[in-house]
C-alpha positions in Angstrom: -1.9 -3.9 4.2 0.7 -4.8 6.8 3.2 -6.6 4.7 4.4 -6.4 1.0 2.2 -8.3 -1.4 3.7 -11.6 -2.3 3.8 -12.1 -6.1 3.6 -15.9 -5.6 0.3 -15.5 -3.7 -1.0 -12.7 -5.9 0.2 -13.3 -9.5 0.2 -10.2 -11.7 0.3 -7.8 -8.8 3.6 -6.2 -9.8 2.5 -6.0 -13.4 -0.4 -3.8 -12.4 1.1 -2.0 -9.4 4.3 -0.2 -10.3 5.1 1.3 -6.8 4.1 -1.2 -4.1 3.8 0.0 -0.5 2.6 -1.4 2.7 2.2 -0.3 6.3 5.0 -2.5 7.5 7.4 -0.9 5.1 6.1 2.5 6.2 6.8 1.6 9.9 10.4 0.6 9.0 10.8 3.9 7.2 9.6 5.7 10.3 11.9 3.7 12.6 14.8 4.6 10.3 14.0 8.3 10.2 13.5 8.2 6.4 10.4 10.5 6.4 11.6 14.1 6.8 8.2 15.6 6.1 4.6 14.6 6.7 3.9 14.8 3.0 6.3 11.9 2.3 4.4 9.8 4.8 1.1 10.8 3.3 2.3 9.9 -0.2 3.3 6.4 0.9 -0.1 6.0 2.7 -1.9 7.0 -0.4 0.1 4.4 -2.3 -1.1 1.7 0.1 -4.8 2.6 -0.3 -4.5 3.6 -3.9 -2.8 0.3 -4.9 -5.4 -1.7 -3.0 -8.2 0.1 -4.9 -6.5 -0.1 -8.2 -5.7 -3.8 -8.0 -8.8 -5.2 -6.3 -12.4 -4.9 -7.6 -14.8 -2.5 -5.7 -16.7 -5.4 -4.2 -13.6 -7.0 -2.7 -12.8 -6.7 1.0 -9.4 -5.2 0.2 -10.8 -2.4 -1.9 -13.5 -1.7 0.7 -11.0 -1.6 3.6 -8.8 0.8 1.6 -11.7 3.1 1.2 -12.3 3.0 4.9 -8.7 3.7 5.7 -8.8 6.8 3.6 
């Protein structure tokens, strides 16, 4: 969740996930003042958790942790 998913480590990720997002990228956007409304931040956060749930099966730790984060 903290860094972009590496396509070399997770083949096919970018085929399934059209808009990748991670918490590290979100922090960078905060630091750069790129969020001008809380809704923008929330949309990116929903991408982080939604992408994890979409790509990983429900019994995986990544899917389960995404559910907990929500």
